[in-house]
C-alpha positions as MATLAB code, in Angstrom:
seq = 'MHIDGMFDGTINSLDNISVGKSGHVRGLIKARHINVSGLLEGDVICDELHIEAEGQVRATVTSKQMSISPKGNFVGERKNWEQAAVDKALESLPVIEAIEGSVEKVAE';
ca = [
     115.438  213.986  -73.235;
     116.193  217.269  -71.254;
     117.886  220.214  -73.301;
     119.787  223.040  -71.729;
     121.769  224.600  -74.474;
     121.283  225.664  -77.732;
     120.397  222.871  -80.746;
     119.753  223.518  -83.976;
     118.317  220.545  -86.222;
     116.021  217.852  -86.254;
     114.508  215.737  -83.424;
     112.478  212.829  -84.165;
     111.361  211.296  -80.140;
     109.043  209.096  -79.370;
     109.764  209.950  -76.077;
     109.129  213.552  -73.828;
     111.367  216.055  -74.763;
     111.808  219.416  -72.366;
     113.180  222.697  -72.582;
     115.121  223.911  -69.987;
     114.805  227.717  -68.599;
     118.961  228.169  -70.584;
     117.496  225.869  -73.782;
     117.331  227.331  -77.397;
     115.971  224.804  -79.944;
     115.224  225.804  -83.444;
     114.358  223.414  -86.058;
     111.851  220.764  -86.466;
     110.636  219.140  -83.403;
     108.715  215.481  -83.051;
     107.703  213.900  -79.580;
     105.062  212.661  -78.132;
     105.007  215.548  -75.010;
     106.970  218.933  -75.291;
     107.384  221.155  -72.303;
     108.906  224.188  -72.812;
     110.857  226.494  -70.115;
     113.195  228.289  -72.802;
     112.621  229.112  -76.237;
     111.468  226.729  -78.775;
     111.645  227.654  -82.541;
     110.782  226.039  -85.795;
     108.189  223.533  -86.321;
     106.278  221.224  -83.630;
     104.461  218.189  -84.061;
     103.083  216.339  -80.835;
     100.573  215.156  -78.770;
     100.864  217.459  -76.300;
     102.740  220.764  -75.743;
     103.151  222.866  -72.828;
     104.453  226.265  -72.631;
     105.996  226.892  -69.003;
     106.234  230.647  -67.619;
     108.893  232.789  -69.432;
     108.416  229.962  -72.158;
     108.446  230.670  -75.477;
     107.532  229.426  -78.481;
     107.843  230.704  -81.677;
     106.713  227.913  -84.213;
     104.185  226.233  -86.079;
     102.263  223.651  -84.196;
     100.691  220.518  -84.889;
      99.220  218.738  -81.697;
      96.451  217.192  -80.146;
      96.463  219.051  -76.995;
      98.564  222.651  -76.145;
      98.689  224.451  -72.999;
     100.311  228.227  -71.968;
     100.858  228.949  -68.469;
      99.610  232.831  -67.682;
     103.717  233.774  -68.124;
     104.388  232.041  -71.338;
     104.358  233.036  -74.743;
     103.545  231.536  -78.041;
     103.379  233.184  -81.752;
     102.804  231.364  -84.366;
     100.485  229.059  -85.857;
      97.976  225.667  -84.302;
      97.108  223.032  -86.293;
      94.862  220.640  -84.181;
      95.443  217.050  -85.851;
      92.264  217.159  -87.684;
      92.841  220.039  -89.391;
      96.244  218.753  -90.426;
      94.763  215.904  -91.907;
      92.722  217.651  -94.164;
      95.833  220.000  -95.015;
      97.654  216.473  -96.175;
      94.826  215.431  -97.642;
      94.289  218.701  -99.889;
      98.169  218.743 -100.465;
      97.841  215.376 -102.431;
      95.437  216.692 -104.852;
      96.326  217.433 -108.484;
      96.730  220.894 -109.693;
      94.984  222.121 -112.141;
      96.770  224.991 -114.305;
      95.180  227.072 -116.006;
      96.363  228.544 -119.239;
      97.019  231.845 -120.559;
      96.640  232.913 -124.070;
      95.696  235.903 -125.686;
      92.752  237.432 -127.062;
      92.542  238.839 -129.906;
      89.631  241.322 -131.165;
      88.017  240.587 -134.338;
      86.581  243.878 -135.881;
      83.347  243.711 -137.868;
];
């Protein structure tokens, strides 16, 4: 899939996605390989992300591989697959809440 123009929403693809120079994608993007020459904002989950010269990614990226051309721009957070698996495991743990109460002083 090649995107030139504005797209706002969710993309879930088993194939490759290319964001062209005039492309602006905002939302949750899941794909095998993503190549960005335009602007990509939001959350990205992929095997491989490549940011071309003049390409911009402003996102939380979960990927096996990521590469940025010298003139490309990345602002955000990147997690590799292993870290994402740890985070997911931690999210599934039960939450223990502390009970707040008042403590009274006892006069002697």
